[in-house]
Structures are given as C-alpha cells and as structure tokens.
TORBA-858980 format. One line per 4 residues: number of its first residue (from 1); their letters; for each residue x, y, z of C-alpha. Coordinates in nm, 3 decimals. Layout:
N
NUM> A> X,Y,Z | ...
END
This chain:
469
1> MLSS> 1.841,2.922,1.312 | 1.743,2.699,1.025 | 1.798,2.829,0.675 | 1.509,2.944,0.456
5> PTHC> 1.316,2.671,0.269 | 1.466,2.530,-0.048 | 1.239,2.524,-0.354 | 1.315,2.348,-0.680
9> DDLD> 1.147,2.251,-1.003 | 1.390,2.055,-1.219 | 1.671,2.003,-0.968 | 1.811,1.655,-0.918
13> LKKL> 1.636,1.552,-0.597 | 1.897,1.292,-0.510 | 2.170,1.556,-0.539 | 1.962,1.789,-0.325
17> FEES> 1.914,1.511,-0.071 | 2.284,1.420,-0.054 | 2.456,1.759,-0.082 | 2.378,1.833,0.282
21> IPDS> 2.542,1.522,0.431 | 2.809,1.725,0.620 | 2.533,1.921,0.798 | 2.288,1.633,0.821
25> PFAA> 2.439,1.286,0.860 | 2.110,1.105,0.820 | 2.087,1.073,0.440 | 2.392,0.846,0.422
29> VVYK> 2.249,0.619,0.693 | 1.918,0.586,0.510 | 2.080,0.500,0.177 | 2.324,0.251,0.333
33> YADA> 2.037,0.071,0.505 | 1.835,0.047,0.184 | 2.136,-0.056,-0.025 | 2.234,-0.326,0.225
37> MLEH> 1.885,-0.471,0.217 | 1.887,-0.478,-0.164 | 2.234,-0.630,-0.188 | 2.238,-0.870,0.107
41> GRDT> 1.889,-0.888,0.251 | 1.689,-1.071,-0.016 | 1.595,-1.436,-0.047 | 1.846,-1.604,-0.277
45> YGPQ> 1.829,-1.935,-0.090 | 1.667,-2.268,-0.164 | 1.500,-2.373,-0.490 | 1.256,-2.081,-0.484
49> RTGL> 1.454,-1.758,-0.482 | 1.164,-1.532,-0.407 | 1.354,-1.206,-0.366 | 1.165,-1.139,-0.042
53> FLSA> 1.342,-0.936,0.223 | 1.461,-1.149,0.513 | 1.326,-1.033,0.845 | 1.635,-1.105,1.054
57> FDRR> 2.010,-1.081,0.992 | 2.354,-1.106,1.138 | 2.453,-0.739,1.133 | 2.825,-0.818,1.119
61> TLKP> 2.829,-1.065,0.829 | 2.510,-0.941,0.659 | 2.403,-1.304,0.625 | 2.106,-1.501,0.760
65> LEGR> 2.124,-1.596,1.124 | 2.235,-1.949,1.199 | 2.060,-1.958,1.533 | 1.781,-1.790,1.722
69> PDAP> 1.910,-1.506,1.940 | 1.709,-1.403,2.241 | 1.408,-1.196,2.152 | 1.444,-0.822,2.211
73> AGLS> 1.275,-0.714,2.531 | 0.901,-0.687,2.491 | 0.880,-0.887,2.168 | 0.652,-1.190,2.159
77> EALR> 0.808,-1.506,2.016 | 0.485,-1.554,1.818 | 0.566,-1.248,1.607 | 0.920,-1.349,1.521
81> PGTP> 0.989,-1.485,1.170 | 1.020,-1.856,1.108 | 0.925,-2.170,1.292 | 0.919,-2.125,1.672
85> GKPL> 1.241,-2.252,1.829 | 1.422,-2.268,1.494 | 1.672,-2.024,1.336 | 1.531,-1.687,1.235
89> VGAS> 1.533,-1.741,0.859 | 1.187,-1.617,0.771 | 1.058,-1.337,0.557 | 0.754,-1.151,0.693
93> PAMD> 0.622,-0.916,0.422 | 0.350,-0.786,0.655 | 0.618,-0.622,0.864 | 0.798,-0.469,0.565
97> QNLL> 0.551,-0.195,0.478 | 0.772,0.088,0.596 | 1.072,-0.068,0.423 | 0.877,-0.085,0.096
101> RLLY> 0.749,0.270,0.142 | 1.106,0.384,0.205 | 1.222,0.214,-0.116 | 0.951,0.381,-0.324
105> FLKD> 1.051,0.714,-0.168 | 1.420,0.660,-0.248 | 1.333,0.574,-0.606 | 1.177,0.917,-0.644
109> LSTQ> 1.478,1.083,-0.484 | 1.749,0.894,-0.668 | 1.570,0.821,-0.997 | 1.714,0.469,-0.959
113> DRYA> 1.452,0.210,-1.050 | 1.621,-0.066,-0.850 | 1.462,0.055,-0.527 | 1.107,0.042,-0.661
117> QAAD> 1.174,-0.280,-0.852 | 1.276,-0.457,-0.532 | 0.967,-0.326,-0.353 | 0.743,-0.429,-0.642
121> AELK> 0.890,-0.778,-0.645 | 0.801,-0.838,-0.280 | 0.457,-0.685,-0.316 | 0.374,-0.897,-0.623
125> WLLH> 0.492,-1.214,-0.448 | 0.274,-1.137,-0.149 | -0.036,-1.079,-0.360 | 0.015,-1.389,-0.574
129> AAAA> 0.074,-1.603,-0.265 | -0.230,-1.469,-0.085 | -0.452,-1.509,-0.393 | -0.351,-1.872,-0.454
133> PDSN> -0.648,-2.113,-0.438 | -0.486,-2.323,-0.167 | -0.393,-2.026,0.052 | -0.564,-2.049,0.389
137> TAPW> -0.370,-1.769,0.558 | -0.282,-1.424,0.431 | 0.092,-1.342,0.433 | 0.017,-1.024,0.629
141> DAGA> -0.136,-1.212,0.920 | 0.038,-1.143,1.248 | 0.322,-1.391,1.294 | 0.304,-1.543,0.944
145> SWNV> 0.626,-1.581,0.746 | 0.798,-1.759,0.459 | 1.085,-1.993,0.548 | 1.348,-1.895,0.292
149> MQDE> 1.561,-2.207,0.347 | 1.286,-2.469,0.329 | 1.062,-2.274,0.091 | 0.746,-2.321,0.292
153> FTPA> 0.490,-2.100,0.454 | 0.494,-2.077,0.833 | 0.144,-1.983,0.954 | 0.072,-1.755,1.244
157> TEHQ> 0.059,-1.904,1.593 | -0.093,-1.795,1.922 | -0.315,-1.540,1.752 | -0.671,-1.519,1.640
161> PHEL> -0.706,-1.672,1.294 | -0.623,-1.416,1.027 | -0.549,-1.134,1.269 | -0.391,-0.861,1.058
165> FGPW> -0.056,-0.730,1.176 | -0.148,-0.372,1.094 | -0.324,-0.150,0.841 | -0.231,-0.231,0.483
169> MLYD> -0.132,0.098,0.317 | 0.001,-0.028,-0.017 | -0.338,-0.089,-0.176 | -0.291,0.149,-0.467
173> RGFD> 0.042,0.005,-0.572 | -0.094,-0.347,-0.527 | -0.386,-0.282,-0.761 | -0.147,-0.123,-1.013
177> LAPD> 0.080,-0.429,-1.010 | -0.171,-0.712,-0.980 | -0.534,-0.596,-0.996 | -0.689,-0.942,-1.025
181> ESKA> -0.488,-1.084,-0.737 | -0.555,-0.774,-0.525 | -0.928,-0.815,-0.570 | -0.909,-1.188,-0.505
185> VALA> -0.721,-1.127,-0.179 | -0.975,-0.869,-0.063 | -1.263,-1.104,-0.147 | -1.094,-1.389,0.036
189> LRDR> -1.056,-1.167,0.341 | -1.420,-1.071,0.309 | -1.527,-1.436,0.292 | -1.318,-1.529,0.595
193> FAGD> -1.490,-1.271,0.812 | -1.818,-1.153,0.663 | -1.898,-1.512,0.568 | -1.840,-1.645,0.920
197> ATRL> -2.054,-1.495,1.197 | -1.834,-1.631,1.476 | -1.514,-1.498,1.322 | -1.680,-1.164,1.246
201> ERAA> -1.786,-1.134,1.609 | -1.433,-1.209,1.725 | -1.286,-0.950,1.489 | -1.536,-0.691,1.617
205> ESPR> -1.398,-0.735,1.969 | -1.082,-0.550,1.862 | -1.124,-0.190,1.744 | -0.785,-0.211,1.574
209> QVGF> -0.882,-0.517,1.372 | -1.215,-0.357,1.281 | -1.029,-0.056,1.145 | -0.780,-0.264,0.948
213> LLRF> -1.057,-0.464,0.780 | -1.277,-0.163,0.707 | -0.990,0.016,0.539 | -0.894,-0.293,0.339
217> WADA> -1.245,-0.342,0.205 | -1.308,0.028,0.142 | -0.997,0.052,-0.071 | -1.093,-0.264,-0.260
221> YSHT> -1.432,-0.109,-0.333 | -1.271,0.212,-0.459 | -1.073,0.008,-0.715 | -1.342,-0.242,-0.816
225> SDER> -1.688,-0.093,-0.737 | -1.779,-0.441,-0.616 | -2.066,-0.398,-0.371 | -1.972,-0.712,-0.183
229> FLQA> -1.711,-0.502,-0.008 | -1.977,-0.251,0.099 | -2.183,-0.539,0.234 | -1.883,-0.659,0.436
233> IDAL> -1.832,-0.308,0.575 | -2.198,-0.289,0.670 | -2.185,-0.626,0.844 | -1.870,-0.553,1.042
237> VGVY> -1.980,-0.208,1.156 | -2.316,-0.352,1.250 | -2.160,-0.615,1.475 | -1.921,-0.361,1.627
241> ESND> -2.203,-0.121,1.705 | -2.440,-0.383,1.841 | -2.212,-0.541,2.099 | -2.122,-0.385,2.433
245> RGRK> -2.003,-0.068,2.260 | -2.359,0.046,2.198 | -2.705,-0.057,2.093 | -2.915,-0.004,1.780
249> GDAR> -2.640,0.167,1.581 | -2.565,0.426,1.850 | -2.202,0.330,1.907 | -2.058,0.458,2.234
253> PDRQ> -1.683,0.401,2.258 | -1.696,0.555,2.606 | -1.903,0.255,2.716 | -1.652,0.000,2.600
257> TQGE> -1.548,-0.291,2.811 | -1.337,-0.227,3.115 | -0.965,-0.218,3.047 | -0.988,-0.181,2.668
261> SAHD> -0.691,0.001,2.517 | -0.750,0.368,2.447 | -0.504,0.363,2.157 | -0.706,0.087,1.989
265> VLSL> -1.000,0.325,1.961 | -0.772,0.598,1.828 | -0.646,0.351,1.567 | -1.006,0.275,1.469
269> AIDC> -1.078,0.646,1.426 | -0.785,0.679,1.185 | -0.897,0.385,0.971 | -1.266,0.477,0.976
273> DGAA> -1.172,0.821,0.845 | -0.950,0.669,0.576 | -1.215,0.415,0.474 | -1.488,0.680,0.458
277> RDVP> -1.303,0.861,0.181 | -1.334,0.559,-0.047 | -1.702,0.464,-0.008 | -2.033,0.627,-0.107
281> EPYR> -2.317,0.738,0.115 | -2.459,0.627,0.352 | -2.143,0.434,0.442 | -1.929,0.748,0.437
285> TRLT> -2.138,0.926,0.698 | -2.165,0.615,0.910 | -1.787,0.572,0.918 | -1.708,0.939,0.979
289> SLAA> -1.961,0.943,1.263 | -1.799,0.640,1.421 | -1.457,0.805,1.385 | -1.588,1.119,1.555
293> RCDG> -1.728,0.918,1.845 | -1.393,0.746,1.886 | -1.222,1.086,1.882 | -1.457,1.204,2.153
297> AFCA> -1.388,0.904,2.374 | -1.010,0.932,2.341 | -0.988,1.309,2.379 | -1.216,1.306,2.685
301> LPHE> -0.968,1.095,2.882 | -0.763,1.281,3.146 | -0.429,1.248,2.964 | -0.276,1.553,3.138
305> LGTK> 0.051,1.497,2.952 | 0.210,1.805,3.098 | 0.215,1.653,3.446 | 0.155,1.280,3.397
309> RGFV> 0.399,1.244,3.102 | 0.204,0.959,2.946 | -0.128,0.895,2.771 | -0.407,0.719,2.959
313> AVLR> -0.377,0.364,2.829 | -0.729,0.228,2.886 | -1.073,0.369,2.827 | -1.210,0.267,3.164
317> SPTG> -1.038,0.150,3.475 | -1.176,0.068,3.820 | -0.877,0.251,3.967 | -0.983,0.588,3.827
321> DTSP> -0.693,0.835,3.843 | -0.443,0.551,3.879 | -0.521,0.416,3.534 | -0.213,0.278,3.359
325> RTSH> -0.032,0.518,3.130 | 0.200,0.480,2.837 | 0.573,0.475,2.903 | 0.841,0.665,2.713
329> WNPA> 1.069,0.378,2.615 | 0.952,0.051,2.772 | 0.958,-0.208,2.490 | 0.676,-0.395,2.664
333> DGKF> 0.451,-0.119,2.527 | 0.550,-0.221,2.174 | 0.401,0.019,1.922 | 0.215,0.211,2.189
337> TTAG> 0.465,0.404,2.396 | 0.394,0.772,2.454 | 0.568,0.846,2.123 | 0.371,0.571,1.949
341> VGVL> 0.036,0.711,2.061 | 0.165,1.060,1.990 | 0.219,0.986,1.622 | -0.135,0.847,1.602
345> CVSR> -0.245,1.188,1.727 | -0.034,1.339,1.446 | -0.227,1.132,1.193 | -0.562,1.231,1.343
349> YTNT> -0.469,1.600,1.366 | -0.357,1.600,1.003 | -0.697,1.465,0.896 | -0.925,1.659,1.129
353> GNVA> -0.749,1.972,1.253 | -0.887,1.887,1.598 | -0.723,2.128,1.843 | -0.727,1.865,2.118
357> YREM> -0.493,1.648,1.912 | -0.265,1.942,1.841 | -0.231,2.009,2.212 | -0.159,1.643,2.285
361> IVAA> 0.109,1.632,2.013 | 0.292,1.929,2.160 | 0.258,1.800,2.516 | 0.381,1.451,2.422
365> AGAY> 0.676,1.598,2.232 | 0.754,1.809,2.538 | 0.776,1.494,2.747 | 1.065,1.376,2.525
369> LDAL> 1.267,1.696,2.543 | 1.468,1.553,2.832 | 1.375,1.184,2.822 | 1.614,0.902,2.734
373> PDDG> 1.613,0.532,2.822 | 1.766,0.455,3.159 | 2.103,0.278,3.156 | 1.940,-0.059,3.228
377> EDAW> 1.641,-0.004,2.999 | 1.609,-0.155,2.655 | 1.436,0.030,2.370 | 1.339,-0.039,2.009
381> PLTF> 1.439,0.156,1.696 | 1.063,0.189,1.641 | 1.027,0.408,1.949 | 1.318,0.632,1.853
385> GQAI> 1.170,0.672,1.506 | 0.830,0.761,1.647 | 0.984,1.008,1.893 | 1.171,1.182,1.610
389> TLEL> 0.852,1.207,1.402 | 0.664,1.338,1.706 | 0.922,1.611,1.772 | 0.915,1.718,1.407
393> AAFR> 0.535,1.740,1.416 | 0.552,1.963,1.725 | 0.811,2.179,1.548 | 0.580,2.224,1.247
397> ITAD> 0.291,2.317,1.475 | 0.476,2.561,1.701 | 0.785,2.673,1.504 | 0.965,2.627,1.836
401> ERYH> 1.317,2.517,1.748 | 1.353,2.324,2.074 | 1.154,2.044,1.913 | 1.366,2.034,1.599
405> KRAF> 1.683,2.040,1.807 | 1.553,1.748,2.010 | 1.460,1.553,1.697 | 1.814,1.606,1.569
409> ELGQ> 1.965,1.493,1.901 | 1.748,1.180,1.904 | 1.849,1.111,1.544 | 2.217,1.137,1.630
413> RAVR> 2.173,0.909,1.930 | 1.977,0.657,1.723 | 2.246,0.646,1.454 | 2.517,0.604,1.715
417> HFFD> 2.347,0.327,1.912 | 2.149,0.136,1.649 | 2.366,0.167,1.335 | 2.707,0.129,1.498
421> ESPL> 2.947,-0.044,1.257 | 2.669,-0.183,1.039 | 2.426,-0.050,0.778 | 2.150,-0.252,0.948
425> PRAS> 2.006,-0.131,1.279 | 2.007,-0.334,1.597 | 1.677,-0.497,1.690 | 1.698,-0.312,2.021
429> LKSN> 1.953,-0.126,2.229 | 2.055,-0.452,2.395 | 2.037,-0.677,2.086 | 2.317,-0.737,1.838
433> HYEN> 2.116,-0.870,1.542 | 1.871,-0.709,1.298 | 1.503,-0.802,1.320 | 1.240,-0.607,1.130
437> TTGG> 0.965,-0.664,1.389 | 1.105,-0.392,1.615 | 1.082,-0.114,1.358 | 1.420,-0.055,1.197
441> ATLA> 1.246,0.070,0.882 | 1.032,0.308,1.088 | 1.350,0.459,1.228 | 1.494,0.490,0.876
445> LALA> 1.181,0.673,0.759 | 1.212,0.908,1.055 | 1.575,0.980,0.968 | 1.474,1.060,0.611
449> ELHL> 1.204,1.293,0.740 | 1.455,1.451,0.978 | 1.704,1.509,0.700 | 1.450,1.685,0.481
453> STRT> 1.336,1.899,0.773 | 1.693,1.985,0.874 | 1.769,2.102,0.523 | 1.423,2.265,0.498
457> ITAV> 1.366,2.085,0.170 | 1.003,2.131,0.065 | 1.024,2.000,-0.291 | 0.970,1.644,-0.173
461> RSPP> 0.808,1.478,0.128 | 0.888,1.154,0.303 | 0.599,0.911,0.354 | 0.390,0.977,0.666
465> NTID> 0.555,0.785,0.949 | 0.233,0.711,1.136 | 0.118,0.363,1.030 | 0.261,0.159,1.320
469> R> -0.047,0.073,1.522
END
C-alpha cells in the first residue's frame, strides 16, 4: 500500500522531492537530465552564442553530433533539426516546450533560479527572432530550426507554410518576458493566415492546426484586448464550419472527410475549450459548442478498448469495423499511439468531467497493464512517458493500485533502457543518440509526475503531461 499523503506548508520542496530517492529512483534521473542540458546542451558555438538548447546530442560525450545518425523509426527527416542531409546541429525551440516546462517546475522545487533563467533565455530568443521585421517563418513552425554552428535559420521543409508543430502553452510566460514581441508574433501569425484566404482555407483543412491557431489568438487577446485577434478567430472558425464539415455554422465533425484522423478532432476539442476561456461572448459559446460537437464525434466512435485494445484512428472509413486503430508502441504512430490518444482523453476529462472519457482512460490504461514493445519493435521515450501518465490518471480515477504499480514498472523500464549510462535519453529504443523530437522531455515530465505520485506528495504538482498532439 502507498503511504498517506504528505502535506507541507513551509517545507523545502526540493528536500521533500529528493529525500525519497531510495524508494523512488526517478527524481535523480529528472535532475540529471535537466542539469546535463544546462551544462552541456546549450548553444555556445559560433559567433552568436544564443544559449538555445541543442536538439540532438552524442549521449556518450555530451557534445554535438558530428554526423547525421539514422532517424529513429517513424520519424520524418523533415522534422529533424538542421539542414537535411547535414549533421544534426540544430536547435528547435518549438520542440522544447516540455523541457522548458520541466525547468520551470524544477525551479519551484529546488529554489534554484538557474533552471528558470535557462528556460527564459530560450523563450526570449524565440520571441525576439519571431518578431523581427525580416522574419518570414516562426521558430515554432514544424521542422524549423537554428543552425548553431553557422548561426543561420533553417526553415521548415516538406510542410505547409507556417504549420505549427503543436499548441503553444507558454503564452503567459512569454507575455511576462516580452509583451511587445509576444503581441507582434501573434499579429504576424494572424496576418499570415487571416490575411490570406488561400492559406486560411488550407489551415482549416486540419482540425489540429485550427485548434493551435485559435488557442494562440485567444491567449493573445486575453493579454492585449486587441479585437483583431477576435476577428481572426471568427474568420478561421467560419471557414472551418463552412467547408465539408458542415454548412451555415452548423459544424458536424461526424460528417468530416473520409479517413480524417479522429485524434485531430479530439485535439481541436481541447484547444477550442482552452481558447473559449480567454474570449468574450459570443465567441466563447461558439468555441465551446464546437468543442462539444467534436467530443460527440470522437466519443461516438466504436473504440471498444476492452476488446480491440486501440482507439479508432479515423472518423469515417469505408471498411467499417476494420477501421485502422492506434497501436501501443509503433513509432510510426508518432504522438498518437494508444497512450498518446489516451492522454488527450485525460486532458478532456479534466476539463469536462465527461464520463465517456473517464471510461476510455481506464480502458486504455488497462491495455498497457501487460503490454511492452516486442523484441524487434522500436519505441520512443514519448510513448513511455505518455503510458506512465495514462496509468497514473487511471490510478487517480479508480484508486486501483494495479495502475500505479504498472506506471512504476514502466518508469523503471524506461530509466533502464533510455537513460542507460547517460543523463540524456536515447532517441528511441534502437537509437544511441539524443534527439528531442521523439519526446525525451515528455518522458522526464512523466518520471517527475511518477515520483510525486509514488511519494504521495500533494504540496506540489508537475505540469500536465498532455500537450503532445
């Protein structure tokens, strides 16, 4: 049995976090990862020593890679840092969100400012670079990076122009650090889409991208009260609702185009809900209604996780019951394995209390109680991190210790296989180098969450580990 919860008022949180290392080995791993990134993982090369975190490393020497190792299974070359075909010497701030969130978390635990200072430095660089007058690509675009050796920006390739890598969740800190630049970046993003009908139409084809943009602009409005952001929200939602997803404002996610990803609509629901909290009426109701319709479309699918062991992956399929389903570990699924979709359900359940999501969380966690990658199967640290977070969510819902035991076992296995003989995790089970694209920071956040849960520490919470989508 786990011990009773620990409560504290003025206790040293770092001491509380570290005292349990003999019973919970995960705190030491988290700190070593963060410390290695601060000491060895920052850009101190070339004339411009930006202090950005490098996205790839030699795990043995803790130095930049001199070549370009094979991509981990399932990873597109277009998303890897640096110039295609050249050594992996890029910094991709868009993919560092969980690393930065981890550093802010460790600052609160340790009371050591160096963690937050390093995170602030990267965030300020990103905002200044994106707000520069000659910037034609945002540093958080999918596949964009900064070449730390040649001190030049490497734009995204093989993607839609300005396709965001994911939701940007560091708005508040960005506006605290650089309010003018933060507003300028949001306006530039507005102009790129809302000011270009063709580009807006293309963005509206992807529910994920719609959600990312809506959340970006809603947060910008909450900090600036600039109605241009509301106008952009209105335009984007209008295009989304008027295409093949519905007519005359009556959006119908269940009528979406054949083969569209179910998890994309779930992602849109999460971001519509988040955006709605930052805007006035009638935008708030419009966004919450769209989120509810997305919920209805996703929850109506025959997931049957208890027997099928995977989420339905598309909204409509001509094959009916043989629709593709998410896998447990296949890196080709990227962010959207069964665990990946499961943590999106965690986010949605947290915000709505929808019983359907609660049931899916528990069923998905049950599918991992005896699931491990096959001997010949590769897997990412991202997936292990998501599986740990999923098991912990099921434990909180049910109080069934099987789920906590499984989270602990997955954490032990992840430490053993990803962090062997290095403070930096492998890019995948079959890779020997570090590469942030495959979610090493997501795994670290999960280990921090697991540690706190193991020690039943309630005085502090780790950041929600549900933003990979």
